[in-house]
C-alpha positions in Angstrom: 3.8 31.0 0.7 0.5 31.1 -1.1 -2.1 30.2 1.8 -4.4 29.5 -1.0 -2.1 26.9 -2.9 -0.6 25.3 -0.3 -1.9 21.3 0.4 0.3 19.3 3.4 0.2 15.3 3.0 0.3 13.2 5.9 0.1 9.4 6.8 3.1 6.9 7.2 4.2 3.9 9.3 4.2 1.7 5.9 4.4 2.0 2.1 0.8 1.6 2.1 0.1 4.9 3.4 2.7 6.6 1.6 2.4 5.6 -2.4 -1.1 6.7 -2.5 -0.6 10.1 -1.4 2.7 10.0 -4.3 0.4 8.6 -6.3 -1.7 12.0 -6.5 1.7 14.1 -6.9 1.8 14.9 -10.5 -2.2 15.7 -10.4 -1.7 18.0 -7.6 1.2 20.0 -9.2 -0.5 19.9 -12.1 -4.0 21.6 -11.1 -1.6 24.3 -9.0 -1.4 22.8 -5.7 2.3 23.4 -3.8 3.1 20.1 -1.8 4.2 19.5 1.6 4.4 16.6 3.6 4.4 15.7 7.4 5.5 12.1 8.5 7.0 10.3 11.0 10.8 11.2 11.8 11.7 7.7 11.9 9.3 5.7 9.2 9.6 4.6 5.7 7.6 7.6 4.4 10.9 10.1 4.8 12.9 8.4 2.0 10.1 7.8 -0.4 8.6 11.4 0.1 12.3 12.9 -0.2 13.1 10.9 -3.1 10.3 12.0 -4.8 11.3 15.4 -4.2 8.6 17.0 -1.9 9.5 18.9 1.1 9.3 16.6 4.4 8.8 17.5 7.7 8.9 14.8 10.5 7.2 15.0 13.7 7.1 12.6 16.7 4.6 9.3 16.5 3.6 7.4 18.6 1.4 4.1 18.1 -1.9 3.0 19.6 -1.9 -0.6 20.6 -4.5 -3.1 21.4 -2.4 -5.2 23.7 -0.4 -4.7 26.4 2.9 -3.3 25.7 5.0 -0.6 28.2 5.4 1.6 25.2 1.5 2.4 25.8 2.6 4.5 28.8 5.3 6.5 26.8 3.6 6.7 22.9 0.6 9.1 24.0 3.5 11.8 25.0 4.7 11.2 21.6 1.5 11.9 20.0 1.3 15.0 22.0 4.5 16.2 21.1 3.5 15.3 17.7 0.3 17.4 18.0 2.3 19.9 19.3 4.8 20.2 16.4 2.6 19.8 14.1 0.5 22.6 14.9 3.9 24.7 14.3 4.3 23.4 11.2 0.7 24.2 10.2 0.9 27.7 11.2 4.4 28.3 9.4 3.2 26.4 6.1 -0.2 28.1 6.3 -1.8 25.2 3.9 -5.3 25.3 2.2 -6.1 22.0 3.0 -4.7 18.3 4.5 -4.7 15.3 2.8 -4.2 12.5 5.0 -3.9 8.8 4.3 -4.0 7.4 7.6 -1.6 5.8 10.1 -0.9 6.9 13.4 1.5 9.7 12.5 -1.4 11.3 10.5 -3.9 11.6 13.9 -1.8 14.5 15.4 -1.5 16.2 12.1 -5.2 16.1 11.4 -6.0 17.2 15.3 -3.6 20.5 14.8 -5.1 21.0 11.4 -8.8 21.0 13.0 -7.7 23.6 15.9 -6.2 25.8 13.6 -9.6 25.7 11.2 -7.9 24.0 8.4 -10.1 21.5 6.4 -9.4 18.0 6.5 -10.2 15.0 3.8 -9.0 11.8 5.0 -8.8 8.6 2.5 -9.7 5.5 3.7 -7.9 2.1 1.9 -9.2 -0.4 3.9 -13.0 -2.2 3.9 -13.8 -0.9 7.3 -11.7 2.1 8.8 -8.3 1.7 10.9 -8.6 3.1 14.6 -5.9 5.6 13.6 -8.7 6.6 10.9 -11.6 6.7 13.0 -10.1 9.2 15.4 -9.5 11.2 12.3 -12.9 11.1 10.8 -14.7 13.2 13.1 -12.5 16.0 12.5 -12.5 15.6 8.3 -14.4 18.0 5.9 -15.0 14.5 3.7 -13.9 10.9 3.7 -12.7 9.2 0.4 -13.2 5.4 0.0 -11.5 2.7 -1.7 -14.4 0.0 -1.3 -17.7 0.0 -2.0 -18.5 -2.0 0.8 -16.9 0.5 3.1 -19.4 3.2 2.6 -21.7 2.3 5.6 -19.0 2.2 7.9 -18.4 6.1 7.4 -20.7 9.2 8.2 -23.4 9.5 5.1 -22.6 13.5 5.0 -18.5 12.8 4.5 -18.4 9.6 2.5 -16.9 9.8 -1.2 -16.1 6.6 -3.0 -13.2 7.1 -5.0 -11.4 4.1 -5.2 -7.9 4.2 -4.7 -5.0 6.9 -6.3 -2.9 4.7 -8.4 0.6 5.8 -9.7 0.4 6.9 -12.9 4.2 5.1 -13.6 2.8 1.8 -13.0 1.3 2.1 -16.0 4.6 2.5 -17.7 6.4 -0.6 -16.7 8.8 -2.4 -18.5 8.8 -6.2 -18.2 12.2 -6.7 -19.9 13.7 -4.3 -17.6 12.3 -6.1 -14.5 13.7 -9.3 -15.1 16.8 -7.5 -15.9 16.9 -5.9 -12.8 15.8 -9.0 -11.2 18.6 -11.3 -12.9 15.9 -13.4 -13.8 15.8 -12.8 -18.0 13.8 -16.1 -19.4 16.3 -18.2 -21.5 15.6 -18.3 -24.9 17.1 -21.3 -25.0 15.9 -23.1 -22.1 13.4 -26.5 -23.0 10.5 -24.9 -21.1 9.6 -21.5 -20.2 9.2 -21.0 -16.6 6.6 -18.0 -15.5 7.9 -15.0 -13.1 6.0 -15.8 -10.0 6.2 -12.2 -7.6 6.1 -12.6 -4.3 4.8 -9.4 -2.2 5.2 -9.5 1.5 4.5 -5.6 1.9 6.9 -2.8 2.8 7.6 -4.7 6.4 8.1 -8.2 4.8 5.9 -11.2 5.9 8.1 -13.9 8.3 5.3 -16.3 8.0 4.9 -15.7 4.3 8.8 -15.8 3.8 8.9 -18.7 5.7 6.1 -21.0 3.9 8.2 -19.5 0.6 11.4 -20.7 1.4 9.9 -24.3 2.3 8.1 -24.6 -0.8 10.9 -23.0 -3.3 12.6 -26.7 -4.7 8.8 -27.2 -6.1 8.2 -23.1 -6.7 11.7 -22.9 -8.7 10.4 -26.5 -10.7 7.5 -24.3 -12.0 8.8 -20.4 -11.7 10.9 -18.0 -12.1 10.8 -16.4 -8.4 11.2 -13.1 -7.6 10.6 -12.5 -3.9 10.5 -8.9 -2.0 11.1 -10.2 1.4 10.9 -7.2 3.2 13.4 -5.3 5.7 15.7 -7.5 7.0 14.0 -10.8 5.1 17.1 -12.1 3.4 18.3 -15.7 3.6 22.0 -15.4 3.0 21.7 -19.1 2.4 20.0 -18.4 -1.0 21.8 -16.1 -2.1 23.0 -16.6 -6.0 20.2 -19.6 -5.9 19.4 -19.9 -10.0 16.2 -18.7 -10.6 15.4 -17.1 -7.5 16.0 -13.3 -6.3 15.1 -11.8 -3.0 15.0 -8.3 -2.7 14.1 -6.2 0.7 12.2 -3.6 -1.0 12.0 -2.4 -4.4 10.5 1.6 -4.9 11.7 3.1 -8.5 12.0 -0.3 -10.1 8.6 -1.7 -9.2 6.6 -0.5 -12.3 9.1 -2.9 -14.2 9.2 -5.9 -11.4 5.3 -5.8 -11.7 5.4 -5.6 -15.5 7.6 -8.4 -15.7 5.8 -10.6 -13.1 3.2 -13.2 -14.7 1.3 -14.3 -11.2 1.6 -12.5 -7.8 1.3 -14.2 -4.6 0.9 -11.2 -1.8 -0.4 -10.1 1.2 -3.8 -8.4 0.9 -2.7 -4.6 1.9 -5.0 -2.4 0.1 -2.3 -0.4 -1.7 -1.3 -3.5 -3.1 -4.2 -5.3 -4.3 -5.7 -2.3 -6.0 -2.3 -1.8 -8.4 -2.8 -5.7 -8.9 -6.1 -5.0 -9.8 -5.2 -1.9 -12.1 -2.5 -3.8 -13.9 -5.1 -6.9 -14.3 -2.1 -9.3 -12.7 -3.4 -12.4 -11.6 -2.9 -12.9 -7.9 -3.1 -15.3 -4.7 -3.7 -13.5 -1.3 -2.7 -14.7 1.6 -4.2 -12.3 4.0 -2.5 -11.5 7.5 -4.7 -13.6 10.0 -6.3 -12.1 12.7 -3.8 -13.5 15.3 -1.8 -10.5 13.8 -4.0 -7.7 12.8 -7.2 -6.4 13.2 -8.6 -8.7 10.0 -8.4 -6.2 7.7 -6.5 -7.8 5.0 -9.1 -10.8 5.4 -11.9 -8.2 4.5 -10.3 -7.1 1.6 -9.0 -10.5 -0.1 -12.7 -11.8 0.4 -14.1 -8.6 -0.9 -12.0 -9.0 -4.5 -12.3 -13.0 -4.5 -16.3 -11.9 -4.5 -15.5 -10.2 -7.9 -13.5 -12.7 -8.9 -10.4 -10.5 -9.2 -8.3 -12.5 -6.5 -8.0 -16.1 -5.3 -7.5 -16.3 -1.3 -5.1 -19.0 0.7 -5.7 -18.7 4.6 -2.2 -18.5 6.1 -2.9 -21.4 8.3 -3.4 -23.5 5.4 -0.2 -22.8 3.1 1.5 -25.9 4.0 1.7 -29.4 2.9 1.3 -28.8 -0.8 -1.7 -26.0 -0.9 0.2 -23.1 -1.5 1.8 -24.7 -4.7 -1.6 -26.3 -5.3 -3.4 -22.8 -5.4 -0.6 -20.9 -7.5 -1.2 -23.7 -10.3 -5.3 -23.2 -10.1 -4.8 -19.5 -10.4 -2.3 -20.1 -13.7 -4.9 -22.1 -14.8 -7.8 -19.4 -14.5 -5.5 -16.3 -15.0 -7.5 -15.4 -17.8 -10.9 -15.3 -15.7 -9.5 -13.2 -13.2 -8.0 -10.9 -15.9 -11.6 -10.6 -17.4 -12.9 -9.8 -14.2 -10.6 -7.0 -13.4 -10.9 -5.5 -17.0 -15.0 -5.2 -16.0 -13.8 -3.6 -12.4 -14.9 0.4 -12.5 -12.0 1.0 -9.6 -8.9 0.3 -11.1 -7.5 4.2 -10.6 -9.3 6.8 -8.3 -6.7 9.2 -8.4 -9.2 11.7 -10.7 -12.1 10.9 -8.2 -10.0 11.9 -4.8 -8.5 15.0 -7.2 -12.2 16.2 -7.8 -13.0 15.9 -3.9 -9.6 17.9 -3.7 -10.6 20.7 -5.9 -13.9 21.7 -3.4 -11.4 23.3 -1.4 -9.2 24.9 -4.2 
């Protein structure tokens, strides 16, 4: 292998830690890089990476939890085993550079890269760094940030404001194909055209969001065609075949078409998703994960976007009592205002800026 032109990408646990890496693939290949991927043995990243035609190498991966769990006693050994395997893989692959998108699987890869003297670039998607990236940043040569508000949280000498890498194919979506895939083609004979509402709970789904949507489904279907990305094991068998409603656990290759078909979006506030909505100028209502279920990163992400006029935000605890439907109606009425704000954003696609950072090590 050519040690000067091999790059190892790492990151996983959720699609949000993988898709920005995949967004860089065409540019990396065009710039002459050989690309390899190190991820967890059982995570979502394996299927996504292999579908992209990139060699995938799995390592053991633990998780560093902020709450009591018996696995907290065993997972440090999995992290250690992951670091040992990553050390061996990096010795065999001999990359010029490691690019880490985060997630706990990336931590042992970053540690092993530092031990071997291989430069590391970390990308932080959220407004404040998560625990995995906080552990990785001291070992990185450069840290890319999606949000301007992130910069004060990073070492000044390493921080680079790039924005989030967005997949090129996302801009090539076909709305008619998306409607066909979903089985939600608009009926030209219908008396009233209904906009398509896309609901995105994240790759792992969202139990509370799914529950609120289904409770409001009769009212939603009176106003919208509803495409519901409900996450792994999130389907409700009783709702299969309901006219105007389609539930799908996860969408990968068809996602550009599905997004192109959407008129408005209801979503969690994961950084990868909201930057995609921004890039496509799709009006969206965000329901961030609450502090009871997260470290608050989605709340910060959502509020930052709302402050710029890109998003509307609805706290999870306020979804009931007709409020969800009301907020969607307001979003629809103010859609053009939000599109105008998004058109003026300087951070619609950070892929080229990330590549400028990578080029320093080529």
